DRENMARZA-736414 format. One record per atom (N, C-alpha, C): residue in one letter; x, y, z. Coordinates in steps of 0.001 Angstrom, whole numbers, plus 500000, padded with zeros to 6 digits. Layout:
BEGIN
aXYZ
...
# end
This chain:
BEGIN
m500847498812500017
m499971499969499989
m500910501282500006
l500901502051498897
l501731503207498787
l501348504238499852
p502372505036500365
p502046505987501429
p500981507041500934
e501008507335499636
e500135508343499022
e498667507864498785
s498502506604498816
s497185506020498398
s496107506479499361
t494898506514498842
t493734506918499635
t493593505866500742
l493764504624500491
l493713503498501557
l494652503870502719
k495915504237502352
k496894504533503340
k496527505759504219
q496038506810503492
q495614508019504213
q494399507706505124
l493521506917504635
l492346506519505432
l492723505833506731
k493608504888506525
k494079504092507715
k494693505067508806
s495361506107508391
s496013507041509408
s494957507921510084
t493775508020509534
t492753508874510138
t491798508152511049
l491709506838510924
l490749506101511706
l491245505703513062
p490344505528514027
p490707505137515371
p491607503969515451
d492758503969516081
d493646502831516213
d494178502326514805
g493952503168513755
g494423502786512446
g493787501547511894
q492548501269512279
q491921500044511868
q491032500265510691
l491380499677509524
l490503499711508405
l489321498805508600
p488146498974507897
p487016498104508022
p487473496648507689
p486646495665508288
p487115494254508245
p487025493734506844
s486416494406505847
s486376493942504518
s487673494155503736
y488653494852504369
y489914495137503669
y490585493851503302
g491108493811502126
g491814492634501653
g492196492693500147
v492511491674499559
v492853491620498139
v491615491046497355
y491211491759496294
y490046491370495554
y490397491195494108
f489676490261493435
f489722490197491999
f488924491355491413
k489262491729490150
k488626492827489466
k487134492555489379
n486713491393488930
n485304491140488846
n484499491345490083
t485115491062491246
t484482491238492524
t484236492769492736
l485195493591492398
l485045495053492640
l484046495617491702
v483985495183490441
v482963495601489516
v481633495266490012
a481386494043490577
a480138493631491152
a479777494588492301
l480728494849493192
l480435495700494339
l480041497083493988
c480780497607492945
c480394499017492550
c479060499042491889
h478779498038490997
h477452498050490330
h476402497910491314
a476561497099492345
a475494496930493328
a475214498245494097
l476245499009494452
l476105500281495112
l475531501369494272
e475883501300493005
e475315502235491983
e473850501896491694
d473521500647491694
d472157500308491472
d471242500747492598
h471812500876493895
h470969501328494989
h470611502769494711
i471591503549494106
i471243504919493806
i470062504972492740
l470210504163491731
l469269504131490641
l467867503689491089
k467851502722492005
k466527502143492371
k465934502517493619
s466750503207494506
s466197503448495863
s466304504963496274
t466831505806495453
t466930507225495811
t465570507943495987
p465224508557497120
p463908509204497298
p463777510325496308
d462534510727496059
d462227511870495172
d462723513188495672
d462764513317497004
d463229514587497571
d464717514814497329
p464987515975496528
p466368516267496212
p467243516390497410
q466723516798498549
q467637516988499716
q468139515579500215
q467518514502499808
q467989513178500180
q468878512573499079
h469194513304498006
h470062512751496935
h471518512709497385
p472257511669496971
p473656511568497400
p474669512458496668
l475783512601497347
l477028513153496724
l477765511948496341
v478236511865495070
v479001510685494538
v480312511175494098
l481425510545494658
l482788510819494228
l483408509579493629
v484007509727492414
v484451508600491653
v485805508866491116
t486776507931491211
t488020507947490500
t488203506781489678
f488686506853488394
f488862505765487528
f490339505605487121
q490829504367487058
q492201504155486641
q492460504678485252
q493761505023485085
q494245505454483771
q494144504257482840
g493529504552481646
g493426503492480590
g492434502401480880
k491580502560481926
k490708501469482227
k489277501935482090
w488976502868481271
w487559503454481149
w486843502776480046
y485513502491480282
y484716501789479304
y483496502704479053
l483081502707477790
l481930503557477313
l480695503227478088
q480421501882478356
q479162501532479053
q479103502134480394
e480231502374481048
e480227502924482369
e479907504477482259
a480288505132481223
a479959506562480994
a478446506642480824
d477905505765480056
d476486505742479901
d475710505527481256
r476249504620482039
r475644504249483345
r475646505514484227
y476757506221484185
y476808507444485129
y475921508590484666
y475495508528483401
y474495509564482988
y473244509313483741
d472852508061483875
d471600507795484609
d471751508004486045
i472937507689486572
i473130507888488041
i473049509381488374
a473551510178487471
a473512511710487791
a472066512186487862
q471153511470487272
q469751512029487439
q469203511779488738
c469867510906489571
c469387510599490906
c470390511135491967
s471286511977491578
s472347512343492532
s472331513900492694
h472765514326493851
h472881515788494058
h474079516363493272
h475191515648493298
h476325516098492537
h477263514850492412
i477964514766491186
i478983513775490965
i480205514378490581
a481253513982491211
a482632514437490889
a483468513227490407
i483915513336489140
i484660512179488517
i486035512559488234
a487055511873488812
a488481512159488633
a489025511089487690
a489655511476486587
a490214510569485670
a491228511376484764
v492008510636484020
v492955511334483142
v492120511953482031
s492761512980481361
s491971513765480378
s491475512925479232
e492297511917478849
e491837511137477673
e490795510005477973
s490216510140479099
s489230509030479521
s487991509173478751
g487710510287478082
g486522510364477214
g485317511065477776
f485457511586479024
f484359512255479641
f483970513557479032
d484928514311478511
d484715515611477960
d483782515517476798
s483909514518476009
s483080514393474804
s481810513572475012
h481624513012476213
h480419512209476497
h479390513054477163
k478113512745476892
k477002513576477425
k477111513642479002
t477630512657479645
t477636512735481063
t478489513850481559
g479562514150480907
g480437515251481256
g479831516582481040
q478773516670480338
q478106517989480010
q477018518336481045
l476697517410481911
l475567517665482906
l475985518758483930
d475052519520484379
d475376520608485311
d475776520103486621
n475328518981487063
n475644518389488369
n476740517311488296
v477506517364487206
v478660516506487042
v479948517318486888
s480957517118487706
s482193517897487676
s483300516940487269
l484148517322486272
l485290516455485863
l486610517060486405
v487442516176486904
v488779516536487337
v489733515741486526
h490573516400485748
h491538515723484905
h492852515572485674
l493086514322485960
l494256513950486807
l495522514032485967
n496688514453486646
n497939514298485989
n498336512843485955
h499155512497485007
h499518511023484891
h500398510568486020
d501005511448486681
d501908511010487852
d501170511051489190
d499917511437489144
d499086511441490347
d498819509988490864
p499015509651492139
p498775508342492577
p497355507879492353
l496457508854492217
l495022508553492095
l494737507806490750
v495629507964489799
v495352507302488480
v495527505844488605
e496047505282489706
e496134503856489901
e495017503353490800
e494118504193491131
e492973503823492049
e491678503825491281
w490804503029491931
w489406502859491500
w488540502974492663
n487847504188492820
n487120504423494071
n485676504874493742
l484800504573494615
l483393505031494515
l482956505358495969
i482564506605496197
i482075507070497544
i480728507595497333
i479741507207498167
i478403507692498095
i477994508179499548
l477654509457499572
l477214509975500841
l475807510611500675
a474876510185501504
a473540510685501472
a473072510951502944
p472019511737503209
p471649511865504539
p471245510585505268
g470705509591504565
g470270508407505207
g471260507222505173
y472278507242504398
y473228506167504393
y474535506634503734
a475559505847503917
a476848506121503337
a477401504738502844
a478152504750501781
a478729503485501223
a479928503800500315
m480801502868500283
m481966503114499370
m482734501835499010
v483444501932497927
v484447500886497524
v485668501648497243
l486767501328497871
l488054501875497669
l489032500834497259
c489856501048496242
c490739499974495867
c491922500574495018
r493031499837495023
r494177500215494263
r494811498927493712
e495153498892492460
e495620497666491856
e497045497312492364
l497251496055492543
l498609495542492997
l499652495984491915
s500813496303492458
s501887496631491522
s502458495313490975
p503244495291489906
p503840494072489393
p504737493388490432
e505327494168491339
e506114493586492391
e505255492876493471
d503954493354493625
d503106492748494582
d502662491374494261
y502529491102492919
y502109489778492387
y503344488793492643
k503125487617493057
k504216486629493000
k504483486265491570
a505629485720491329
a506094485384490036
a505144484512489228
d504479483554489972
d503600482649489265
d502223483116489279
t501904484334489742
t500471484717489860
t500263485985489060
q501231486351488151
q500933487529487344
q499690487320486505
p498787488286486424
p497531488121485745
p497732487859484262
q497059486830483709
q497162486574482364
q495976487125481576
t494904487401482242
t493690488080481648
t493227489180482497
d492403490049481921
d491945491235482585
d491184490884483832
t490441489772483772
t489644489398484980
t490435488870486166
e491727488568485880
e492610487999486954
e493342489131487685
r493194490364487241
r493849491469487999
r493326491545489411
k494178491975490330
k493902492021491760
k494099493428492249
f493371493701493389
f493389495035493920
f493340494950495491
y494190495797496121
y493932495972497534
y492715496802497634
g491842496495498545
g490595497245498592
g489706496928499794
l488611497676499860
l487661497458500917
l486283498042500439
w485239497585501123
w483966498248500954
w483254498242502265
t482362499308502477
t481741499475503790
t480533500324503670
f479648500179504640
f478467501043504844
f478665502000506088
d479810501809506724
d480050502563507980
d480332504064507586
r479600504873508275
r479637506354507873
r481008506970508139
l481675506663509273
l482936507386509621
l483957507107508550
p484341505954508096
p485353505772507120
p484919506336505753
v483596506296505467
v483162506914504165
v483400508403504189
e482972509098505320
e483129510560505406
e484646510905505339
e485408510156506035
e486856510486506085
e487459510298504687
s487028509264503889
s487499509007502620
s487094510107501650
a485869510594501863
a485355511707501046
a486214512936501223
k486530513197502430
k487480514394502675
k488850514202502015
i489342512993502063
i490637512771501443
i490565512943499926
l489529512457499307
l489414512606497787
l489188514067497468
i488352514754498294
i488091516115497910
i489344516917498039
e490167516639499058
e491447517386499197
e492367517036498031
g492299515762497584
g493138515432496435
g492738516177495150
m491452516586495076
m491006517335493904
m491281518861494035
r491630519294495243
r491776520729495478
r492821521405494627
s493995520696494437
s495111521248493678
s494649521489492206
y493710520699491726
y493220520799490404
y492145521927490236
n491266522050491301
n490124522944491152
n489738523299492584
p490266524362493193
p489967524795494617
p488469525098494746
e487898525786493744
e486470526108493843
e485593524867493930
l485938523859493161
l485142522584493226
l485303521982494579
a486542521881495060
a486785521253496400
a485980521949497449
d485896523258497374
d485057524032498409
d483600523683498256
k483202523584496996
k481750523249496783
k481462521814497276
l482312520886496966
l482083519556497492
l482054519434498970
t483018520106499591
t482991520216501056
t481727520734501623
e481188521792501005
e479958522361501424
e478825521358501292
i478776520680500125
i477838519657499977
i477889518571501027
q479101518143501279
q479289517110502256
q478840517543503619
n479119518770504024
n478699519273505309
n477201519469505388
n476564519810504239
n475070519942504275
n474378518630504363
i475032517611503737
i474386516278503880
i474509515725505277
a475656516035505948
a475790515619507345
a474806516304508263
a474389517537507880
a473510518310508777
a472063518044508409
t471740517348507294
t470381517199506876
t469717516085507758
p468640516384508363
p467939515356509185
p467351514323508324
n467315513092508759
n466694511977508024
n465888511071509035
d464621511220509025
d463799510485509867
d463286509180509322
v463524509010508040
v463085507840507302
v464220506806507202
p464153505670507915
p465260504699507810
p465504504253506389
i466719504194506020
i467096503715504680
i467219502234504689
d466521501560503858
d466600500097503754
d467703499654502896
l468728499042503450
l469899498612502707
l469812497081502361
t468694496445502731
t468507495039502437
t468718494803500934
g468085495654500152
g468180495417498666
g469581495524498143
v470335496486498606
v471743496621498138
v472528495438498517
v472353494909499799
v473142493820500159
v472788492513499335
s471447492372499043
s471049491275498186
s471640491365496778
r471707492629496308
r472316492863494967
r473760492542495020
i474427492886496086
i475866492599496245
i476063491048496099
v475274490327496815
v475400488870496779
v475139488335495377
t474091488888494733
t473758488420493375
t474874488795492401
y475425489968492446
y476409490341491523
y477704489595491763
l478077489273493022
l479162488462493275
l479059487039492754
q477936486518492874
q477684485178492370
q477840485185490866
t477220486138490201
t477308486284488791
t478781486476488256
s479475487293488965
s480877487626488541
s481717486346488635
q481428485502489672
q482203484303489851
q481913483393488670
q480663483258488191
q480313482376487103
q480949482946485807
q481038484259485673
q481613484812484466
q483130484444484435
l483785484629485503
l485241484334485488
l485506482855485182
v484738482043485788
v484950480574485563
v484723480273484130
t483674480910483476
t483407480627482107
t484502481083481202
i485067482284481518
i486177482815480764
i487408481911480853
n487733481562482032
n488924480743482238
n488772479366481642
r487542478852481589
r487307477575480990
r487723477490479521
q487603478619478871
q487956478715477489
q489470478934477303
t490131479385478286
t491547479816478028
t492613478967478813
r492124478140479758
r493111477418480590
r492807475902480606
e493841475169480918
e493623473690481147
e492725473513482409
l492047472416482464
l491078472146483544
l491779472232484876
v492974471694485062
v493568471690486364
v493921473125486779
d494298473985485870
d494624475358486185
d493340476074486533
l492206475844485807
l490992476394486091
l490472476142487484
e490615474885487947
e490153474474489259
e490929475259490351
g492254475421490125
g492969476237491111
g492568477638491195
q492325478228490067
q491845479634490025
q490495479789490617
a489608478795490314
a488230478896490875
a488220478767492336
l489087477934492950
l489150477782494354
l489551479153495042
k490632479823494410
k491016481100494940
k489886482094494843
l489179482064493691
l488095483024493510
l486948482784494455
n486653481535494693
n485531481148495529
n485743481661496860
r486994481570497434
r487278482069498749
r487174483552498761
n487640484224497786
n487589485687497763
n486114486151497676
l485278485616496868
l483895486002496745
l483141485651497968
a483363484422498495
a482647483961499768
a482920485003500869
a484093485407501006
a484453486350502105
a483669487651501907
s483599488130500665
s482844489406500364
s481344489241500651
k480796488105500109
k479372487915500339
k479051487752501858
l479919487025502494
l479666486868503966
l479743488213504690
q480665488993504313
q480771490357504946
q479479491176504713
a478833490994503547
a477551491662503361
a476516491308504409
f476415490002504684
f475454489485505612
f475838489860507072
l477091489803507381
l477509490200508645
l477209491650508934
r477431492481508021
r477095493870508120
r475597494084508285
m474788493347507577
m473382493445507742
m472930493025509182
a473561491969509652
a473191491500511075
a473682492630512094
q474808493237511859
q475245494267512698
q474287495483512729
r473754495721511570
r472780496814511496
r471460496492512246
v471082495286512226
v469882494840513045
v470163495198514510
d471353494774515004
d471722495007516446
d471716496521516704
e472272497291515734
e472318498720515952
e470948499417516054
r469969498800515380
r468610499313515452
r467965498977516821
d468369497941517461
d467847497525518679
d468546498170519842
k468159499328520271
k468899500065521352
k468926499324522630
d467889498560522961
d467851497834524223
d468649496552524231
n468984496105523070
n469635494770522881
n470663494793521763
s471612495707521919
s472500496021520757
s473680495039520531
v473799494106521421
v474839493033521334
v474190491625521252
a472980491568520834
a472224490283520858
a473021489197520015
s473452489636518878
s474036488592517979
s475305487986518615
l476158488824519104
l477422488377519757
l477168487501520991
q476170487877521808
q475831487136522966
q475177485764522706
v474311485772521729
v473661484513521348
v474692483604520759
s475586484079519889
s476560483259519283
s477500482719520362
a477892483446521326
a478769483081522336
a478209482001523272
l476949482219523710
l476330481222524532
l475948479903523841
a475578480035522617
a475278478857521801
a476580478011521635
e477631478685521405
e478912478009521212
e479336477304522569
t479047477939523694
t479406477378524974
t478598476056525228
i477329476162524950
i476499474944525079
i476960473808524142
g477278474200522952
g477852473197522014
g479122472594522498
q479982473411523132
q481239472849523652
q480980471862524749
l480036472207525679
l479662471362526840
l479086470029526330
l478383470128525156
l477883468887524579
l478890468148523712
d480075468647523628
d481192468093522927
d480872467966521381
l480163468945520864
l479924468959519450
l481245468982518618
p481257468353517450
p482470468474516622
p482767469884516179
t484002470098515818
t484507471491515399
t483622472080514357
l483209471236513321
l482434471744512213
l481078472249512732
q480388471583513611
q479157472033514076
q479271473297514967
l480342473372515717
l480576474548516449
l480821475812515572
r481478475613514533
r481682476727513571
r480323477151512979
r479504476158512611
r478226476503512003
r477377477234513116
l477455476786514327
l476643477311515405
l477032478780515708
r478401479012515730
r478870480396515898
r478267481368514823
l478511480992513573
l478062481804512517
l476579482016512422
a475826480878512681
a474316481026512709
a473894481980513891
g474638481920515019
g474294482765516094
g474455484221515792
v475466484538515020
v475767485962514653
v474623486413513642
l474153485430512831
l473243485788511761
l471759485453512132
y471440485065513435
y470175484431513765
y468952485377513574
r469124486700513662
r467952487548513483
r468158488458512258
i468842488000511266
i469019488815510074
i467668488991509414
g466681488163509669
g465364488289509093
g464660489516509539
l465110490206510567
l464519491479511044
l465120492733510367
a465901492542509382
a466547493630508710
a465589494733508299
e464411494322507779
e463428495320507334
e462254495488508305
a462393494992509478
a461298495095510445
a461025496495510882
p459741496851511115
p459488498245511663
p460091498383512994
k460316499651513436
k461015499950514654
k460307499442515815
e458928499285515778
e458189498837516949
e458679497392517376
v459160496571516428
v459599495188516761
v460693495286517852
f461537496379517825
f462641496521518772
f462210497355519993
k461023497833520070
k460607498646521197
k459449498143522006
q458836497057521467
q457631496520522116
q457752495002522309
t457046494517523270
t457032493026523446
t456136492439522349
p456230491128521978
p455412490673520888
p453863490805521062
d453392490732522322
d451911490890522533
d451504492286522327
q452344493295522295
q451981494669522093
q452041495118520631
l452605494221519778
l452785494639518377
l451433494558517598
n451340495460516649
n450145495332515703
n450333494194514791
d449329493928513944
d449318492744513132
d450582492729512169
s450792493863511526
s451892493934510540
s453263493772511136
s453416494383512333
s454679494315512977
s454949492919513571
y453860492375514094
y453986491021514678
y454317490001513567
a453878490219512367
a454127489328511248
a455693489214511078
f456413490317511145
f457902490273511075
f458479489444512212
w457969489690513374
w458488488909514505
w458203487438514389
r456979487112514053
r456583485665513919
r457383484983512834
d457691485645511775
d458328485022510573
d459778485316510470
r460371485848511548
r461769486276511438
r462693485136511061
a462491483912511488
a463345482843511034
a463218482506509590
a462021482430509082
a461778482157507692
a462373483292506795
l462200484514507234
l462660485682506486
l464239485566506446
g464850485277507556
g466287485102507556
g466758483999506647
a466075482902506622
a466475481800505829
a466337482164504344
q465253482882503962
q465087483293502636
q466196484202502110
l466602485155503026
l467672486037502708
l469006485228502493
l469286484310503410
l470484483610503331
l470535482651502203
s469377482288501640
s469355481330500571
s469877481852499252
t470154483205499233
t470741483814498012
t472227483497497939
m472805482896498975
m474198482554498949
m474242481017499200
p474442480225498142
p474528478715498286
p475472478236499281
e476595478946499401
e477661478431500386
e477145478431501867
l476072479167502071
l475553479213503442
l474373478361503645
k474162477320502888
k472998476445503024
k472852475864504443
a473940475375505003
a473919474802506321
a473516475825507358
i473993477093507269
i473690478113508143
i472238478509507991
k471757478576506742
k470373478975506379
k469443477925507115
d469769476667507053
d468857475713507636
d468733475905509183
i469898476189509822
i469937476402511240
i469063477605511617
v469294478726510947
v468599479970511169
v467049479765510855
g466745479029509775
g465359478836509351
g464563477980510325
h465270477168511031
h464498476171511958
h464705476489513422
q465194477701513732
q465362477984515125
q464102478124515950
l462940478261515334
l461666478422516038
l460817477098515936
e461447476045515578
e460769474732515687
e460745474385517251
h459766473595517587
h459574473191519028
h459824471738519179
w460308471385520460
w460616470040520769
w459392469090520512
d458165469634520826
d456988468826520769
d456346468897519309
g457004469586518361
g456497469661517034
g455504470755516768
s455348471679517721
s454321472778517580
s454924474017516960
g456179474000516576
g456840475257516095
g456677475426514579
k457513476435514100
k457504476776512665
k458877476679512156
p459053476552510831
p458022476511509805
p457490475119509467
n458120474017509819
n457756472703509377
n457219471831510413
g456997472257511652
g456570471438512721
g457450470220513016
l458805470420512922
l459732469349513131
l459718469054514704
k459731467771515023
k459595467292516368
k460888466687516784
g461290466956518069
g462420466295518664
g463722466428517859
e464341465305517619
e465653465299516882
e465442465341515423
e464217465450514944
e464110465827513529
e464758467097513153
n464715468025514173
n465429469267513931
n466876469191514389
s467803469890513703
s469176469758513972
s469582470281515408
i470591469691515964
i470990470145517293
i471399471599517282
e472060472083516174
e472367473520516162
e471204474331516238
a470142474018515463
a468906474882515423
a468163474846516782
r468208473638517488
r467622473497518745
r468329474350519817
i469682474404519736
i470530475240520638
i470131476659520378
l470160477137519094
l469916478481518790
l468528478973519270
g467550478123519080
g466185478508519505
g466190478764521014
l466726477951521781
l466737478089523255
l467609479294523629
v468816479389523118
v469616480525523509
v469073481845523163
s468520482024521927
s467965483286521527
s466813483726522361
y465965482725522830
y464844483016523650
y465413483423525047
f466333482696525580
f466918483091526888
f467493484474526838
q468348484749525862
q469080486041525770
q468052487192525616
e466976486986524889
e465983488109524757
e465399488414526091
l465126487417526893
l464507487700528242
l465463488495529168
t466755488295529028
t467623488999529878
t467842490442529611
q467200490991528456
q467287492383528103
q465938493018528174
p465805494350528410
p464498495033528513
p463883495047527109
r462571495026527126
r461836495126525887
r460533495863526144
g460320497087525527
g459248497882525878
g459053498231527292
d457923497930527843
d457738498213529302
d458120497039530177
r458621495986529561
r459072494843530345
r460508495045530820
p460811494933532032
p462206495058532497
p462935493764532212
p464265493761532241
p465039492587531952
p464820491584533052
y464783490269532727
y464803489197533687
y466150489005534187
s466309488541535452
s467612488122535943
s467955486800535280
l469186486413535343
l469579485129534711
l468686483990535258
g468551483977536595
g467672482917537221
g466267482921536745
e465681484149536575
e464274484214536172
e464201483844534723
a465108484212533893
a465084483842532433
a465221482324532348
l466056481679533154
l466167480266533146
l464889479550533515
e464224480064534617
e462972479496534992
e461928479585533862
k461918480693533165
k461018480823532072
k461300479685530939
c462553479462530659
c462928478482529627
c462597477093530213
q462790476837531537
q462455475566532075
q460905475310532063
s460141476337532122
s458699476077532015
s458279475499530641
y459127475708529640
y458916475128528292
y459708473853528080
r460367473281529041
r461086472077528938
r460169470917528419
e460637470299527383
e459860469145526732
e458725469629525964
t458412470947525890
t457370471375525027
t458041472155523826
w458587473397524197
w459364474157523170
w460808473666523043
f461400473300524195
f462854473144524115
f463317471689524520
d464399471248523877
d465021469969524188
d465469469993525645
p464881469010526430
p465209468994527902
p466657468918528202
t467411468196527364
t468883468069527593
t469573469461527471
l469094470238526513
l469697471598526267
l469305472517527477
v468079472418527914
v467617473220529073
v468510472884530333
d468733471607530502
d469589471209531630
d471019471741531522
t471538471699530311
t472847472187530064
t472924473679530297
l471938474482529846
l471859475920530094
l471789476127531638
a470967475332532336
a470831475503533781
a472161475287534445
n472999474326534045
n474346474142534616
n475163475368534407
i475169475984533249
i475986477130533002
i475504478316533918
i474207478505534048
i473704479644534817
i474022479416536335
r473950478220536776
r474369477904538200
r475849478288538357
l476687477841537548
l478100478220537651
l478329479698537651
v477577480413536804
v477719481885536706
v477318482510538027
e476142481981538588
e475648482599539866
e476495482297540984
m477247481208540955
m478217480810542021
m479525481512541866
g479699482309540805
g480947482986540573
g482037482195540064
l481687480929539565
l482719479998539091
l482826480142537556
m482070480978536903
m482114481092535477
m481537482483535085
v482036483053534046
v481534484315533541
v480665483989532243
l479496484524532261
l478656484302531054
l479309484863529797
p479630484080528799
p480315484678527638
p479476485705526885
d480120486729526444
d479456487764525696
d479872487982524237
r480899487143523797
r481197487090522404
r481768485728522074
p481612485272520820
p482215483952520469
p483649483862520496
s484261482708520561
s485627482586520616
s486396483085519344
q485640483041518265
q486171483610517001
q485047484379516328
l485350485557515772
l484347486143514955
l484431485571513560
p483273485570512782
p483264484841511510
p484301485414510535
a485040484479509930
a485973484849508859
a485607483976507690
i486618483266507162
i486342482292506126
i486106480984506757
w484860480549506927
w484656479244507411
w483931478410506425
l483655479031505240
l482570478415504396
l483066477095503737
e484370476952503507
e484776475675502909
e484461474505503926
e484700474757505222
e484438473820506166
e483009473668506547
a482297474797506588
a480911474798507094
a479938474202506091
t480290473970504840
t479358473532503853
t479662472042503452
k480704471447504006
k481035470079503575
k479968469137504143
# end
């Protein structure tokens, strides 16, 4: 990472120098997919109110400009407050209709500017922020045997995120990078950024669609690359490349879901660490039952994603008890497991996790949803998740209900022993709570490992 790069500058401005967890090395097709998904969110989801329209900052690599992208940005400009595009003068913007729009500003980069090696997309709106930042590996960064043979095999250091702080900091960095070319434009962009930050937004922005599009685009880009390589490489070489690509794409798609789960927690002010606590306690029960490593990994990840089905739920779901919800809000709560499974089904690599999340509301006596599975017809992981999520919810306040103590929450679970919950699991949970109450154990509040690349093992 060059000292002058936007990524390097961003790292120096963030707390503890920590870049978002999505930072890594990406194939070109992955980044194209990510950018298109974020751009589509502008095209499909921007409100009619001009005050809610985003500021879009873009930089394109020297010599990597394509006409279809210019056409695409003409449409994006119709939904944006302002777009600033930085590229070398011969990129073709001057002669294209996109460059003639009043709300599009062009910055002609010098050929020795480090920005010409970058490919960045920053979107700032009152209701959300998003970006992709990346810089292509230098020839020295590639190992001797991994030099790209085709355009789709090119690799980039990069990241993508919906977190507002790094997006705003990156916007400031790019705007300052444009200042030497056009001080008046830099001042204008800074003013727009400040106005967006000060614009109230009472309507929550639904990012479920953009995450789903990210997953879809990533899957499509993977298929495209495999198809291309099938025509140009021997089968054994293709398989090696596909494995590398699968890992890269799987990590990106999984990050999309993890971010969505994090946003659900952020919306729930009274229970903002639910996913980590559920994952941690579920893992502890699994360890006491001596579950194999594979099942523990699945259980950890399912715990983190267990309420992803509430991503679009109305705010009342997080402020009221189920019996206080109106019919439409209660439907989200009632169907949260099925909604989560439906969302996770867009990523085939997560089939095992989808099944755990989707069956967490089955009951031991067969009275649960969605399939009325009885006893051990339901997986041990889903049975653990159902018990732990119920217990954890009780220990937190909800609406006018105060939090239960650990002992009270356990008693509530025990009242459903052999009806809702597997009696063996209830007994195991009881042992944990007793140890905690005796001071011999601390109730875990985060899993032993946060999800990374577990997909190869988790889907076997």
